[in-house]
C-alpha positions, -999 to +999 in steps of 0.1 A: +015-240-026+000-229-058+008-197-077-026-182-065-018-190-030+015-172-033-001-142-049-027-140-022+000-143+005+022-115-012-007-092-015-016-097+022+021-088+031+017-056+011-015-046+028-003-053+063+031-034+056+013-004+041-011-004+070+017-005+095+036+022+078+004+044+082+004+033+119-031+021+117-046-008+135-065-033+114-097-021+131-088+014+120-080+004+083-113-016+083-131+014+092-115+037+069-119+011+040-155+004+049-148-035+053-152-057+083-121-062+105-126-099+098-122-093+061-092-071+066-076-100+087-084-125+061-068-104+034-036-097+054-031-135+060-038-141+023-061-170+030-088-159+007-092-138-024-109-103-020-140-093-042-129-066-065-149-037-047-134-047-014-099-047-030-106-012-044-118-001-010-087-013+008-063+003-018-081+036-017-079+038+021-042+029+020-036+054-007-020+031-033-031+016-066-051-020-069-021-027-091+004-021-064-015-044-040-017-071-066+017-070-080+040-047-059+046-026-090+045+012-085+025+028-115+018+062-125-011+067-102+012+061-072+039+086-086+011+110-092+003+106-054+039+115-044+042+142-070+009+159-056+023+158-021+057+174-033+038+203-047+031+216-014+066+213-002+094+240-003+123+237-025+145+230+005+122+201+016+121+188-019+158+188-020+159+170+013+134+144+002+155+138-029+184+131-007+165+108+012+152+088-018+188+087-031+200+072+002+172+046+002+178+035-033+216+032-025+208+012+007+187-012-013+212-019-041 
């Protein structure tokens, strides 16, 4: 398996995981992203590279950066999305979210 094949499979896995986290079917995500369900299925299987415009549509519909889909790395845009969501939370909610994040990080170590 080539490096390109591995990258496509990894990207497909990230698309699928994020879609499932959002509790969306492939059809629902395809509609949100304005791509065909077949294209989305192919992307999730990692069997064919996406055109840049389709990658952008899918990342936008998933609320993540293209960089995240390609590399799995969280960038400033991703952190900005989280930060904007926290702006609407109460201080109690923010402290609770902080504790949850700490627990998640500790579990992953």
